[in-house]
All heavy atoms as TSV, in Angstrom:
chain	resi	resn	atom	element	x	y	z
A	1	MET	N	N	0.845	-1.168	0.000
A	1	MET	CA	C	0.000	0.000	0.000
A	1	MET	C	C	0.895	1.237	0.000
A	1	MET	O	O	1.939	1.257	0.621
A	1	MET	CB	C	-0.907	0.009	1.232
A	1	MET	CG	C	-1.762	1.250	1.299
A	1	MET	SD	S	-2.802	1.350	2.758
A	1	MET	CE	C	-4.002	0.117	2.350
A	2	LEU	N	N	0.429	2.250	-0.681
A	2	LEU	CA	C	1.155	3.513	-0.772
A	2	LEU	C	C	0.227	4.640	-0.355
A	2	LEU	O	O	-0.913	4.706	-0.797
A	2	LEU	CB	C	1.632	3.741	-2.212
A	2	LEU	CG	C	2.263	5.085	-2.545
A	2	LEU	CD1	C	3.584	5.250	-1.797
A	2	LEU	CD2	C	2.492	5.197	-4.040
A	3	MET	N	N	0.702	5.517	0.524
A	3	MET	CA	C	-0.078	6.684	0.920
A	3	MET	C	C	0.810	7.914	0.775
A	3	MET	O	O	1.974	7.889	1.169
A	3	MET	CB	C	-0.531	6.588	2.374
A	3	MET	CG	C	-1.396	7.756	2.769
A	3	MET	SD	S	-1.874	7.899	4.523
A	3	MET	CE	C	-2.083	6.262	5.073
A	4	PHE	N	N	0.262	8.958	0.170
A	4	PHE	CA	C	1.005	10.198	0.039
A	4	PHE	C	C	0.037	11.360	0.015
A	4	PHE	O	O	-1.170	11.180	-0.071
A	4	PHE	CB	C	1.918	10.206	-1.189
A	4	PHE	CG	C	1.247	9.801	-2.459
A	4	PHE	CD1	C	0.642	10.730	-3.278
A	4	PHE	CD2	C	1.226	8.471	-2.856
A	4	PHE	CE1	C	0.030	10.357	-4.454
A	4	PHE	CE2	C	0.611	8.090	-4.025
A	4	PHE	CZ	C	0.014	9.034	-4.830
A	5	THR	N	N	0.557	12.565	0.100
A	5	THR	CA	C	-0.255	13.766	0.176
A	5	THR	C	C	-0.230	14.498	-1.159
A	5	THR	O	O	0.812	14.621	-1.789
A	5	THR	CB	C	0.297	14.704	1.270
A	5	THR	OG1	O	0.338	13.982	2.491
A	5	THR	CG2	C	-0.569	15.924	1.430
A	6	ARG	N	N	-1.399	14.961	-1.582
A	6	ARG	CA	C	-1.535	15.751	-2.804
A	6	ARG	C	C	-2.410	16.949	-2.489
A	6	ARG	O	O	-3.357	16.860	-1.721
A	6	ARG	CB	C	-2.212	14.954	-3.925
A	6	ARG	CG	C	-1.520	13.685	-4.356
A	6	ARG	CD	C	-0.413	13.901	-5.351
A	6	ARG	NE	N	0.780	14.396	-4.680
A	6	ARG	CZ	C	1.788	15.006	-5.268
A	6	ARG	NH1	N	1.776	15.229	-6.551
A	6	ARG	NH2	N	2.825	15.417	-4.591
A	7	ASP	N	N	-2.125	18.061	-3.099
A	7	ASP	CA	C	-2.947	19.260	-2.981
A	7	ASP	C	C	-3.825	19.390	-4.220
A	7	ASP	O	O	-3.611	18.706	-5.231
A	7	ASP	CB	C	-2.069	20.510	-2.854
A	7	ASP	CG	C	-1.342	20.582	-1.524
A	7	ASP	OD1	O	-1.952	20.199	-0.503
A	7	ASP	OD2	O	-0.174	21.004	-1.511
A	8	LYS	N	N	-4.789	20.292	-4.152
A	8	LYS	CA	C	-5.675	20.545	-5.286
A	8	LYS	C	C	-4.845	20.821	-6.535
A	8	LYS	O	O	-3.886	21.586	-6.518
A	8	LYS	CB	C	-6.574	21.748	-4.994
A	8	LYS	CG	C	-7.538	22.068	-6.099
A	8	LYS	CD	C	-8.421	23.240	-5.729
A	8	LYS	CE	C	-9.328	23.588	-6.894
A	8	LYS	NZ	N	-10.177	24.744	-6.576
A	9	GLY	N	N	-5.205	20.148	-7.630
A	9	GLY	CA	C	-4.511	20.325	-8.905
A	9	GLY	C	C	-3.337	19.390	-9.098
A	9	GLY	O	O	-2.851	19.236	-10.214
A	10	GLU	N	N	-2.882	18.740	-8.032
A	10	GLU	CA	C	-1.762	17.800	-8.162
A	10	GLU	C	C	-2.298	16.423	-8.541
A	10	GLU	O	O	-3.463	16.107	-8.321
A	10	GLU	CB	C	-0.963	17.732	-6.865
A	10	GLU	CG	C	-0.254	19.026	-6.541
A	10	GLU	CD	C	0.579	18.947	-5.285
A	10	GLU	OE1	O	0.240	18.183	-4.358
A	10	GLU	OE2	O	1.588	19.670	-5.239
A	11	ALA	N	N	-1.430	15.609	-9.109
A	11	ALA	CA	C	-1.859	14.317	-9.632
A	11	ALA	C	C	-0.840	13.238	-9.312
A	11	ALA	O	O	0.273	13.516	-8.872
A	11	ALA	CB	C	-2.061	14.406	-11.144
A	12	PHE	N	N	-1.257	12.002	-9.557
A	12	PHE	CA	C	-0.350	10.855	-9.508
A	12	PHE	C	C	-0.791	9.859	-10.566
A	12	PHE	O	O	-1.915	9.919	-11.067
A	12	PHE	CB	C	-0.294	10.218	-8.110
A	12	PHE	CG	C	-1.604	9.667	-7.616
A	12	PHE	CD1	C	-1.957	8.347	-7.852
A	12	PHE	CD2	C	-2.478	10.471	-6.904
A	12	PHE	CE1	C	-3.158	7.841	-7.380
A	12	PHE	CE2	C	-3.680	9.978	-6.425
A	12	PHE	CZ	C	-4.019	8.662	-6.668
A	13	TYR	N	N	0.107	8.976	-10.928
A	13	TYR	CA	C	-0.171	7.976	-11.959
A	13	TYR	C	C	-0.232	6.589	-11.354
A	13	TYR	O	O	0.508	6.271	-10.427
A	13	TYR	CB	C	0.915	7.994	-13.036
A	13	TYR	CG	C	0.791	9.157	-13.981
A	13	TYR	CD1	C	1.373	10.388	-13.687
A	13	TYR	CD2	C	0.074	9.040	-15.163
A	13	TYR	CE1	C	1.255	11.460	-14.540
A	13	TYR	CE2	C	-0.053	10.117	-16.029
A	13	TYR	CZ	C	0.539	11.321	-15.704
A	13	TYR	OH	O	0.409	12.379	-16.558
A	14	ILE	N	N	-1.105	5.764	-11.920
A	14	ILE	CA	C	-1.152	4.339	-11.631
A	14	ILE	C	C	-0.771	3.659	-12.926
A	14	ILE	O	O	-1.494	3.753	-13.923
A	14	ILE	CB	C	-2.551	3.898	-11.160
A	14	ILE	CG1	C	-2.940	4.662	-9.893
A	14	ILE	CG2	C	-2.592	2.398	-10.934
A	14	ILE	CD1	C	-4.368	4.458	-9.452
A	15	GLY	N	N	0.390	3.026	-12.927
A	15	GLY	CA	C	0.905	2.474	-14.169
A	15	GLY	C	C	1.214	3.597	-15.141
A	15	GLY	O	O	1.500	4.731	-14.745
A	16	ASP	N	N	1.161	3.275	-16.418
A	16	ASP	CA	C	1.478	4.262	-17.453
A	16	ASP	C	C	0.250	4.986	-17.991
A	16	ASP	O	O	0.377	6.024	-18.627
A	16	ASP	CB	C	2.182	3.580	-18.632
A	16	ASP	CG	C	3.536	3.032	-18.249
A	16	ASP	OD1	O	4.191	3.618	-17.365
A	16	ASP	OD2	O	3.939	2.009	-18.835
A	17	ASN	N	N	-0.951	4.430	-17.745
A	17	ASN	CA	C	-2.140	4.923	-18.436
A	17	ASN	C	C	-3.210	5.563	-17.566
A	17	ASN	O	O	-4.193	6.072	-18.090
A	17	ASN	CB	C	-2.800	3.771	-19.208
A	17	ASN	CG	C	-1.906	3.224	-20.277
A	17	ASN	OD1	O	-1.153	3.958	-20.885
A	17	ASN	ND2	N	-1.972	1.922	-20.503
A	18	VAL	N	N	-3.076	5.501	-16.250
A	18	VAL	CA	C	-4.133	6.013	-15.378
A	18	VAL	C	C	-3.585	7.194	-14.585
A	18	VAL	O	O	-2.626	7.063	-13.832
A	18	VAL	CB	C	-4.651	4.930	-14.413
A	18	VAL	CG1	C	-5.739	5.494	-13.515
A	18	VAL	CG2	C	-5.179	3.735	-15.189
A	19	LYS	N	N	-4.230	8.354	-14.753
A	19	LYS	CA	C	-3.828	9.567	-14.048
A	19	LYS	C	C	-4.961	9.968	-13.104
A	19	LYS	O	O	-6.115	10.062	-13.518
A	19	LYS	CB	C	-3.563	10.707	-15.032
A	19	LYS	CG	C	-3.126	12.000	-14.376
A	19	LYS	CD	C	-2.874	13.082	-15.424
A	19	LYS	CE	C	-2.444	14.394	-14.802
A	19	LYS	NZ	N	-2.253	15.438	-15.831
A	20	VAL	N	N	-4.623	10.191	-11.833
A	20	VAL	CA	C	-5.589	10.604	-10.831
A	20	VAL	C	C	-5.202	12.000	-10.355
A	20	VAL	O	O	-4.085	12.216	-9.894
A	20	VAL	CB	C	-5.619	9.625	-9.635
A	20	VAL	CG1	C	-6.652	10.053	-8.616
A	20	VAL	CG2	C	-5.896	8.201	-10.113
A	21	THR	N	N	-6.133	12.948	-10.489
A	21	THR	CA	C	-5.890	14.344	-10.130
A	21	THR	C	C	-6.834	14.754	-9.012
A	21	THR	O	O	-8.026	14.420	-9.039
A	21	THR	CB	C	-6.127	15.265	-11.342
A	21	THR	OG1	O	-5.320	14.825	-12.427
A	21	THR	CG2	C	-5.786	16.710	-11.027
A	22	VAL	N	N	-6.326	15.491	-8.027
A	22	VAL	CA	C	-7.163	16.028	-6.956
A	22	VAL	C	C	-7.867	17.266	-7.509
A	22	VAL	O	O	-7.228	18.253	-7.862
A	22	VAL	CB	C	-6.325	16.386	-5.712
A	22	VAL	CG1	C	-7.210	17.004	-4.644
A	22	VAL	CG2	C	-5.597	15.163	-5.177
A	23	ALA	N	N	-9.201	17.200	-7.600
A	23	ALA	CA	C	-9.980	18.310	-8.142
A	23	ALA	C	C	-10.385	19.301	-7.059
A	23	ALA	O	O	-10.410	20.504	-7.291
A	23	ALA	CB	C	-11.225	17.783	-8.842
A	24	GLU	N	N	-10.671	18.772	-5.862
A	24	GLU	CA	C	-11.168	19.639	-4.788
A	24	GLU	C	C	-10.998	18.932	-3.453
A	24	GLU	O	O	-11.124	17.706	-3.370
A	24	GLU	CB	C	-12.651	19.922	-5.033
A	24	GLU	CG	C	-13.316	20.805	-4.024
A	24	GLU	CD	C	-14.793	21.031	-4.327
A	24	GLU	OE1	O	-15.162	21.048	-5.517
A	24	GLU	OE2	O	-15.558	21.178	-3.373
A	25	THR	N	N	-10.699	19.692	-2.420
A	25	THR	CA	C	-10.714	19.179	-1.048
A	25	THR	C	C	-11.566	20.125	-0.219
A	25	THR	O	O	-11.467	21.342	-0.331
A	25	THR	CB	C	-9.299	19.079	-0.449
A	25	THR	OG1	O	-8.691	20.363	-0.463
A	25	THR	CG2	C	-8.430	18.098	-1.216
A	26	LYS	N	N	-12.465	19.531	0.588
A	26	LYS	CA	C	-13.385	20.350	1.361
A	26	LYS	C	C	-13.975	19.510	2.492
A	26	LYS	O	O	-14.425	18.378	2.248
A	26	LYS	CB	C	-14.494	20.857	0.437
A	26	LYS	CG	C	-15.485	21.801	1.053
A	26	LYS	CD	C	-16.455	22.257	-0.038
A	26	LYS	CE	C	-17.536	23.144	0.504
A	26	LYS	NZ	N	-18.477	23.528	-0.556
A	27	ASN	N	N	-13.946	20.041	3.696
A	27	ASN	CA	C	-14.558	19.369	4.851
A	27	ASN	C	C	-14.068	17.932	5.041
A	27	ASN	O	O	-14.850	17.029	5.313
A	27	ASN	CB	C	-16.081	19.389	4.752
A	27	ASN	CG	C	-16.642	20.782	4.725
A	27	ASN	OD1	O	-16.114	21.678	5.374
A	27	ASN	ND2	N	-17.698	20.994	3.956
A	28	GLY	N	N	-12.782	17.713	4.859
A	28	GLY	CA	C	-12.219	16.384	5.063
A	28	GLY	C	C	-12.488	15.395	3.948
A	28	GLY	O	O	-12.225	14.199	4.097
A	29	ARG	N	N	-13.001	15.855	2.842
A	29	ARG	CA	C	-13.286	14.986	1.692
A	29	ARG	C	C	-12.532	15.510	0.489
A	29	ARG	O	O	-12.131	16.671	0.445
A	29	ARG	CB	C	-14.786	14.966	1.396
A	29	ARG	CG	C	-15.599	14.376	2.520
A	29	ARG	CD	C	-17.047	14.344	2.164
A	29	ARG	NE	N	-17.252	13.507	0.996
A	29	ARG	CZ	C	-18.127	12.521	0.915
A	29	ARG	NH1	N	-18.907	12.264	1.924
A	29	ARG	NH2	N	-18.267	11.815	-0.187
A	30	CYS	N	N	-12.366	14.674	-0.507
A	30	CYS	CA	C	-11.715	15.128	-1.730
A	30	CYS	C	C	-12.478	14.604	-2.936
A	30	CYS	O	O	-13.120	13.565	-2.879
A	30	CYS	CB	C	-10.257	14.695	-1.777
A	30	CYS	SG	S	-10.014	12.930	-1.946
A	31	LYS	N	N	-12.414	15.354	-4.016
A	31	LYS	CA	C	-12.970	14.930	-5.300
A	31	LYS	C	C	-11.786	14.627	-6.201
A	31	LYS	O	O	-10.840	15.419	-6.287
A	31	LYS	CB	C	-13.837	16.023	-5.922
A	31	LYS	CG	C	-15.136	16.230	-5.190
A	31	LYS	CD	C	-16.018	17.232	-5.917
A	31	LYS	CE	C	-17.323	17.416	-5.174
A	31	LYS	NZ	N	-18.204	18.374	-5.876
A	32	LEU	N	N	-11.847	13.485	-6.849
A	32	LEU	CA	C	-10.765	13.042	-7.717
A	32	LEU	C	C	-11.242	12.955	-9.150
A	32	LEU	O	O	-12.394	12.614	-9.419
A	32	LEU	CB	C	-10.265	11.661	-7.277
A	32	LEU	CG	C	-9.766	11.547	-5.841
A	32	LEU	CD1	C	-9.448	10.095	-5.516
A	32	LEU	CD2	C	-8.553	12.429	-5.618
A	33	ILE	N	N	-10.339	13.235	-10.066
A	33	ILE	CA	C	-10.578	13.038	-11.489
A	33	ILE	C	C	-9.707	11.865	-11.914
A	33	ILE	O	O	-8.493	11.879	-11.690
A	33	ILE	CB	C	-10.200	14.287	-12.306
A	33	ILE	CG1	C	-11.029	15.487	-11.854
A	33	ILE	CG2	C	-10.351	14.030	-13.802
A	33	ILE	CD1	C	-10.533	16.804	-12.401
A	34	VAL	N	N	-10.321	10.842	-12.498
A	34	VAL	CA	C	-9.576	9.665	-12.945
A	34	VAL	C	C	-9.609	9.635	-14.467
A	34	VAL	O	O	-10.682	9.538	-15.068
A	34	VAL	CB	C	-10.176	8.367	-12.369
A	34	VAL	CG1	C	-9.390	7.156	-12.850
A	34	VAL	CG2	C	-10.209	8.425	-10.846
A	35	ASN	N	N	-8.449	9.744	-15.080
A	35	ASN	CA	C	-8.320	9.627	-16.531
A	35	ASN	C	C	-7.704	8.273	-16.834
A	35	ASN	O	O	-6.553	8.014	-16.463
A	35	ASN	CB	C	-7.422	10.735	-17.093
A	35	ASN	CG	C	-8.094	12.083	-17.033
A	35	ASN	OD1	O	-9.216	12.233	-17.476
A	35	ASN	ND2	N	-7.405	13.054	-16.477
A	36	ALA	N	N	-8.494	7.409	-17.476
A	36	ALA	CA	C	-8.039	6.058	-17.779
A	36	ALA	C	C	-8.601	5.639	-19.136
A	36	ALA	O	O	-9.664	6.117	-19.544
A	36	ALA	CB	C	-8.511	5.087	-16.704
A	37	PRO	N	N	-7.910	4.741	-19.824
A	37	PRO	CA	C	-8.453	4.223	-21.079
A	37	PRO	C	C	-9.801	3.536	-20.835
A	37	PRO	O	O	-10.052	3.000	-19.750
A	37	PRO	CB	C	-7.407	3.197	-21.534
A	37	PRO	CG	C	-6.157	3.574	-20.805
A	37	PRO	CD	C	-6.602	4.171	-19.504
A	38	LYS	N	N	-10.671	3.559	-21.821
A	38	LYS	CA	C	-12.007	2.965	-21.686
A	38	LYS	C	C	-11.955	1.486	-21.339
A	38	LYS	O	O	-12.877	0.971	-20.704
A	38	LYS	CB	C	-12.819	3.175	-22.964
A	38	LYS	CG	C	-13.243	4.602	-23.160
A	38	LYS	CD	C	-14.126	4.753	-24.373
A	38	LYS	CE	C	-14.549	6.212	-24.519
A	38	LYS	NZ	N	-15.502	6.393	-25.603
A	39	ARG	N	N	-10.895	0.810	-21.718
A	39	ARG	CA	C	-10.798	-0.631	-21.454
A	39	ARG	C	C	-10.533	-0.943	-19.980
A	39	ARG	O	O	-10.683	-2.075	-19.546
A	39	ARG	CB	C	-9.729	-1.266	-22.332
A	39	ARG	CG	C	-8.311	-0.907	-21.965
A	39	ARG	CD	C	-7.309	-1.517	-22.948
A	39	ARG	NE	N	-5.947	-1.438	-22.543
A	39	ARG	CZ	C	-5.225	-0.338	-22.347
A	39	ARG	NH1	N	-5.794	0.832	-22.514
A	39	ARG	NH2	N	-3.967	-0.399	-21.993
A	40	ILE	N	N	-10.178	0.072	-19.193
A	40	ILE	CA	C	-9.910	-0.117	-17.772
A	40	ILE	C	C	-11.158	0.270	-16.983
A	40	ILE	O	O	-11.649	1.394	-17.076
A	40	ILE	CB	C	-8.699	0.723	-17.317
A	40	ILE	CG1	C	-7.448	0.227	-18.024
A	40	ILE	CG2	C	-8.543	0.663	-15.800
A	40	ILE	CD1	C	-6.202	1.005	-17.698
A	41	LYS	N	N	-11.679	-0.677	-16.217
A	41	LYS	CA	C	-12.866	-0.440	-15.408
A	41	LYS	C	C	-12.459	0.331	-14.159
A	41	LYS	O	O	-11.537	-0.046	-13.448
A	41	LYS	CB	C	-13.490	-1.782	-15.012
A	41	LYS	CG	C	-14.815	-1.655	-14.303
A	41	LYS	CD	C	-15.312	-3.006	-13.866
A	41	LYS	CE	C	-16.198	-3.594	-14.928
A	41	LYS	NZ	N	-16.901	-4.813	-14.457
A	42	VAL	N	N	-13.149	1.429	-13.892
A	42	VAL	CA	C	-12.907	2.242	-12.701
A	42	VAL	C	C	-14.211	2.293	-11.914
A	42	VAL	O	O	-15.218	2.811	-12.403
A	42	VAL	CB	C	-12.444	3.679	-13.063
A	42	VAL	CG1	C	-12.239	4.513	-11.814
A	42	VAL	CG2	C	-11.175	3.635	-13.906
A	43	LEU	N	N	-14.202	1.715	-10.700
A	43	LEU	CA	C	-15.406	1.657	-9.872
A	43	LEU	C	C	-15.112	2.137	-8.463
A	43	LEU	O	O	-14.019	1.891	-7.938
A	43	LEU	CB	C	-15.916	0.215	-9.766
A	43	LEU	CG	C	-16.349	-0.480	-11.053
A	43	LEU	CD1	C	-16.643	-1.938	-10.777
A	43	LEU	CD2	C	-17.553	0.207	-11.633
A	44	ARG	N	N	-16.090	2.779	-7.842
A	44	ARG	CA	C	-15.994	3.061	-6.410
A	44	ARG	C	C	-16.061	1.727	-5.663
A	44	ARG	O	O	-16.673	0.761	-6.139
A	44	ARG	CB	C	-17.140	3.961	-5.960
A	44	ARG	CG	C	-17.109	5.335	-6.573
A	44	ARG	CD	C	-18.187	6.247	-5.980
A	44	ARG	NE	N	-19.455	5.602	-5.696
A	44	ARG	CZ	C	-20.488	5.555	-6.522
A	44	ARG	NH1	N	-20.402	6.106	-7.724
A	44	ARG	NH2	N	-21.600	4.958	-6.167
A	45	GLU	N	N	-15.457	1.671	-4.489
A	45	GLU	CA	C	-15.398	0.429	-3.723
A	45	GLU	C	C	-16.777	-0.173	-3.492
A	45	GLU	O	O	-16.986	-1.378	-3.688
A	45	GLU	CB	C	-14.703	0.682	-2.387
A	45	GLU	CG	C	-14.578	-0.572	-1.538
A	45	GLU	CD	C	-13.869	-0.303	-0.227
A	45	GLU	OE1	O	-13.985	0.817	0.306
A	45	GLU	OE2	O	-13.198	-1.217	0.251
A	46	GLU	N	N	-17.759	0.645	-3.093
A	46	GLU	CA	C	-19.080	0.100	-2.778
A	46	GLU	C	C	-19.762	-0.475	-4.019
A	46	GLU	O	O	-20.516	-1.450	-3.940
A	46	GLU	CB	C	-19.968	1.143	-2.086
A	46	GLU	CG	C	-20.303	2.368	-2.915
A	46	GLU	CD	C	-19.294	3.502	-2.837
A	46	GLU	OE1	O	-18.137	3.291	-2.415
A	46	GLU	OE2	O	-19.663	4.626	-3.222
A	47	VAL	N	N	-19.504	0.064	-5.182
A	47	VAL	CA	C	-20.073	-0.468	-6.419
A	47	VAL	C	C	-19.409	-1.796	-6.771
A	47	VAL	O	O	-20.086	-2.767	-7.138
A	47	VAL	CB	C	-19.927	0.548	-7.574
A	47	VAL	CG1	C	-20.377	-0.057	-8.890
A	47	VAL	CG2	C	-20.712	1.810	-7.270
A	48	ALA	N	N	-18.104	-1.877	-6.636
A	48	ALA	CA	C	-17.384	-3.119	-6.919
A	48	ALA	C	C	-17.847	-4.228	-5.981
A	48	ALA	O	O	-18.051	-5.374	-6.410
A	48	ALA	CB	C	-15.880	-2.902	-6.794
A	49	GLU	N	N	-18.033	-3.903	-4.699
A	49	GLU	CA	C	-18.504	-4.903	-3.733
A	49	GLU	C	C	-19.917	-5.361	-4.061
A	49	GLU	O	O	-20.222	-6.547	-3.989
A	49	GLU	CB	C	-18.444	-4.339	-2.316
A	49	GLU	CG	C	-17.023	-4.177	-1.810
A	49	GLU	CD	C	-16.930	-3.442	-0.485
A	49	GLU	OE1	O	-17.959	-2.903	0.002
A	49	GLU	OE2	O	-15.818	-3.393	0.064
A	50	ARG	N	N	-20.780	-4.434	-4.428
A	50	ARG	CA	C	-22.163	-4.790	-4.798
A	50	ARG	C	C	-22.169	-5.707	-6.017
A	50	ARG	O	O	-22.873	-6.714	-6.055
A	50	ARG	CB	C	-22.981	-3.529	-5.081
A	50	ARG	CG	C	-24.441	-3.821	-5.414
A	50	ARG	CD	C	-25.130	-2.655	-6.085
A	50	ARG	NE	N	-24.527	-2.447	-7.399
A	50	ARG	CZ	C	-24.407	-1.267	-7.990
A	50	ARG	NH1	N	-24.829	-0.178	-7.406
A	50	ARG	NH2	N	-23.857	-1.164	-9.186
A	51	ASP	N	N	-21.351	-5.362	-7.013
A	51	ASP	CA	C	-21.272	-6.184	-8.221
A	51	ASP	C	C	-20.763	-7.590	-7.894
A	51	ASP	O	O	-21.253	-8.574	-8.443
A	51	ASP	CB	C	-20.369	-5.531	-9.263
A	51	ASP	CG	C	-20.991	-4.292	-9.887
A	51	ASP	OD1	O	-22.173	-3.992	-9.590
A	51	ASP	OD2	O	-20.285	-3.608	-10.661
A	52	ALA	N	N	-19.793	-7.699	-6.996
A	52	ALA	CA	C	-19.249	-9.000	-6.616
A	52	ALA	C	C	-20.318	-9.843	-5.926
A	52	ALA	O	O	-20.433	-11.047	-6.173
A	52	ALA	CB	C	-18.042	-8.829	-5.708
A	53	ILE	N	N	-21.131	-9.222	-5.077
A	53	ILE	CA	C	-22.211	-9.942	-4.391
A	53	ILE	C	C	-23.242	-10.419	-5.407
A	53	ILE	O	O	-23.718	-11.559	-5.334
A	53	ILE	CB	C	-22.854	-9.044	-3.315
A	53	ILE	CG1	C	-21.881	-8.834	-2.169
A	53	ILE	CG2	C	-24.165	-9.636	-2.816
A	53	ILE	CD1	C	-22.290	-7.754	-1.190
A	54	GLU	N	N	-23.582	-9.578	-6.383
A	54	GLU	CA	C	-24.549	-9.974	-7.412
A	54	GLU	C	C	-24.024	-11.136	-8.234
A	54	GLU	O	O	-24.762	-12.056	-8.553
A	54	GLU	CB	C	-24.873	-8.784	-8.309
A	54	GLU	CG	C	-25.715	-7.724	-7.636
A	54	GLU	CD	C	-25.981	-6.526	-8.519
A	54	GLU	OE1	O	-25.584	-6.518	-9.694
A	54	GLU	OE2	O	-26.594	-5.564	-8.010
A	55	VAL	N	N	-22.753	-11.136	-8.572
A	55	VAL	CA	C	-22.154	-12.226	-9.348
A	55	VAL	C	C	-22.219	-13.516	-8.532
A	55	VAL	O	O	-22.557	-14.578	-9.052
A	55	VAL	CB	C	-20.704	-11.892	-9.753
A	55	VAL	CG1	C	-19.984	-13.121	-10.279
A	55	VAL	CG2	C	-20.705	-10.784	-10.780
A	56	GLN	N	N	-21.896	-13.433	-7.243
A	56	GLN	CA	C	-21.940	-14.617	-6.373
A	56	GLN	C	C	-23.361	-15.169	-6.278
A	56	GLN	O	O	-23.563	-16.382	-6.352
A	56	GLN	CB	C	-21.439	-14.288	-4.975
A	56	GLN	CG	C	-19.945	-14.109	-4.883
A	56	GLN	CD	C	-19.502	-13.719	-3.490
A	56	GLN	OE1	O	-20.313	-13.396	-2.626
A	56	GLN	NE2	N	-18.197	-13.742	-3.275
A	57	SER	N	N	-24.353	-14.310	-6.136
A	57	SER	CA	C	-25.732	-14.772	-5.996
A	57	SER	C	C	-26.225	-15.409	-7.295
A	57	SER	O	O	-26.989	-16.369	-7.262
A	57	SER	CB	C	-26.649	-13.647	-5.544
A	57	SER	OG	O	-26.789	-12.678	-6.566
A	58	HIS	N	N	-25.793	-14.902	-8.441
A	58	HIS	CA	C	-26.192	-15.491	-9.723
A	58	HIS	C	C	-25.513	-16.833	-9.960
A	58	HIS	O	O	-26.070	-17.715	-10.593
A	58	HIS	CB	C	-25.902	-14.540	-10.877
A	58	HIS	CG	C	-26.874	-13.404	-10.961
A	58	HIS	ND1	N	-26.560	-12.136	-10.528
A	58	HIS	CD2	C	-28.159	-13.345	-11.386
A	58	HIS	CE1	C	-27.602	-11.348	-10.700
A	58	HIS	NE2	N	-28.580	-12.040	-11.220
A	59	SER	N	N	-24.307	-16.998	-9.466
A	59	SER	CA	C	-23.580	-18.250	-9.700
A	59	SER	C	C	-24.119	-19.371	-8.821
A	59	SER	O	O	-23.924	-20.549	-9.112
A	59	SER	CB	C	-22.087	-18.071	-9.451
A	59	SER	OG	O	-21.829	-17.784	-8.083
A	60	LYS	N	N	-24.855	-19.047	-7.758
A	60	LYS	CA	C	-25.428	-20.058	-6.863
A	60	LYS	C	C	-26.730	-20.610	-7.401
A	60	LYS	O	O	-27.195	-21.639	-6.959
A	60	LYS	CB	C	-25.652	-19.469	-5.466
A	60	LYS	CG	C	-24.362	-19.178	-4.748
A	60	LYS	CD	C	-24.642	-18.606	-3.384
A	60	LYS	CE	C	-23.330	-18.271	-2.679
A	60	LYS	NZ	N	-23.570	-17.688	-1.347
A	61	THR	N	N	-27.336	-19.919	-8.373
A	61	THR	CA	C	-28.629	-20.377	-8.895
A	61	THR	C	C	-28.465	-21.181	-10.140
A	61	THR	O	O	-27.488	-21.274	-10.769
A	61	THR	CB	C	-29.575	-19.197	-9.174
A	61	THR	OG1	O	-28.955	-18.304	-10.086
A	61	THR	CG2	C	-29.944	-18.505	-7.901
């Protein structure tokens, strides 16, 4: 795991193709901009977990 600090407008890369930029910080929260190729799926954690549960429930039937 990697943790670092970024200010508004600063960015970091994941691999060669995914750029994450801090768009806004306010009240202990931040808004991020994720630029990634269309072939790379980008999901919030709660959406990925929900999708995994749905896949598991479908595979049991």
